[in-house]
C-alpha positions in Angstrom: 51.7 -4.2 -11.7 49.4 -1.5 -13.2 45.8 -1.9 -12.3 42.8 0.4 -13.0 41.2 1.8 -10.0 37.9 0.2 -8.9 35.0 2.1 -7.5 35.9 0.7 -4.1 39.4 2.1 -4.3 38.2 5.5 -5.5 35.7 5.7 -2.6 38.4 4.7 0.0 40.7 7.4 -1.5 38.0 10.1 -1.7 37.2 9.4 2.0 40.9 9.5 3.0 40.7 6.0 4.4 44.0 4.3 5.0 44.3 1.0 3.1 46.9 -1.3 1.4 46.4 -3.3 -1.8 47.4 -6.9 -2.2 47.6 -8.4 -5.7 47.6 -12.1 -6.4 47.3 -14.4 -9.4 43.8 -15.6 -9.6 42.6 -18.8 -11.1 38.8 -19.3 -11.7 38.9 -22.5 -9.7 40.5 -20.7 -6.7 38.5 -17.5 -6.1 37.2 -18.5 -2.7 38.4 -16.5 0.3 40.4 -19.3 1.8 42.4 -19.8 -1.4 42.9 -16.0 -1.6 44.1 -16.0 2.0 46.7 -18.6 1.1 47.9 -16.5 -1.9 48.3 -13.3 0.1 49.7 -15.0 3.2 46.9 -14.0 5.5 44.9 -15.9 8.1 41.7 -17.2 6.4 39.6 -15.7 9.3 40.9 -12.3 8.4 39.9 -12.4 4.7 36.3 -11.5 4.5 33.9 -12.3 1.6 30.8 -10.3 0.7 27.6 -12.2 0.1 24.4 -10.7 -1.3 21.1 -12.0 -0.2 17.4 -11.3 -1.0 14.6 -11.3 1.6 11.2 -12.7 1.3 10.0 -9.1 0.6 12.5 -8.7 -2.2 14.9 -6.5 -0.3 18.7 -6.9 -0.8 21.4 -7.1 1.9 25.2 -7.4 1.9 26.8 -9.7 4.5 30.5 -9.6 5.1 31.8 -12.7 6.8 35.1 -14.5 7.3 36.2 -16.5 4.2 36.4 -19.7 6.2 32.8 -19.4 7.5 29.3 -20.0 6.3 26.5 -17.5 6.5 23.8 -18.5 9.0 20.7 -17.5 7.0 18.5 -17.5 10.2 20.8 -15.0 11.9 21.0 -13.0 8.6 17.2 -12.8 8.5 17.0 -11.8 12.1 19.6 -9.0 11.9 18.1 -7.7 8.7 14.6 -7.6 10.2 13.1 -10.0 7.7 11.3 -13.3 8.0 13.4 -15.3 5.5 16.6 -14.6 3.5 18.4 -16.5 0.7 21.6 -15.9 -1.2 21.1 -14.6 -4.7 22.1 -16.7 -7.7 25.6 -16.1 -9.2 24.1 -14.7 -12.5 22.3 -12.0 -10.5 25.5 -10.7 -8.8 26.8 -8.4 -11.6 23.4 -6.8 -12.5 22.6 -6.1 -8.8 26.1 -5.1 -7.5 28.3 -4.2 -10.5 30.7 -6.9 -9.3 31.4 -10.5 -10.3 32.0 -13.5 -8.1 35.4 -13.3 -6.5 35.4 -9.5 -6.9 32.3 -8.5 -4.9 32.8 -6.0 -2.1 30.4 -4.0 0.0 32.1 -0.7 -1.0 30.8 0.9 -4.2 27.9 -1.4 -4.9 25.6 -0.2 -7.7 23.0 0.5 -5.1 24.0 0.7 -1.4 22.2 -2.1 0.3 22.2 -2.4 4.1 25.5 -4.0 5.1 26.2 -6.3 8.0 29.7 -7.3 9.0 30.4 -10.4 11.1 31.4 -9.2 14.6 34.6 -11.3 14.4 36.0 -8.5 12.2 36.5 -6.5 15.3 39.1 -9.0 16.6 41.6 -7.8 13.9 43.4 -4.4 13.5 43.0 -4.9 9.8 41.0 -7.2 7.6 41.1 -8.1 3.9 38.2 -7.6 1.5 37.9 -7.7 -2.2 39.0 -4.4 -4.0 36.1 -5.0 -6.4 38.0 -7.1 -8.9 39.5 -10.6 -8.9 43.2 -10.6 -8.1 43.2 -7.6 -5.7 42.4 -7.4 -2.0 42.2 -4.3 0.2 43.6 -4.4 3.7 41.9 -1.9 6.0 40.6 -1.3 9.5 37.2 -3.0 10.1 35.8 0.2 11.7 36.7 2.1 8.6 34.8 -0.4 6.5 31.9 -0.2 8.9 31.8 3.6 8.6 32.3 3.8 4.8 29.4 1.4 4.1 27.3 2.4 7.1 27.3 -1.2 8.4 26.6 -2.9 11.7 28.8 -5.5 13.4 26.6 -8.5 14.2 26.8 -12.3 14.7 26.3 -13.9 11.3 28.0 -17.2 11.2 27.4 -20.7 12.4 28.8 -21.6 15.8 29.8 -25.2 16.4 
């Protein structure tokens, strides 16, 4: 399968970060991280999705959480040092990030927003994130992701 390189892949290569690519057939109705996990034979909690949020002061943040979890907006506001935070609307994703739904990643965003990765990423030797395009995932060490996007590991999801 021939695929053009995404910004995320170029950045990983330029920084000599070890990664593997996983390609899968995508269907517009199955672009959620749990469906992707099933297609690439991975545990859903090891496939991370990138969510973009806006604070009450109009600042943007990227939150990288397990595909089978829901972002806790209260925790997100707290770790980002803001009073209130909400996810952006889908139509805002491409203009703000350069990526579309199902292909958004924290690597190579149009503008580098502060990035927070759920602390559970540290439980895995390797995690999966979008390569910046639907149909391709990058498998890499969570600490490499943390360093390449200058992120912090924090608690971001709902605990039951």
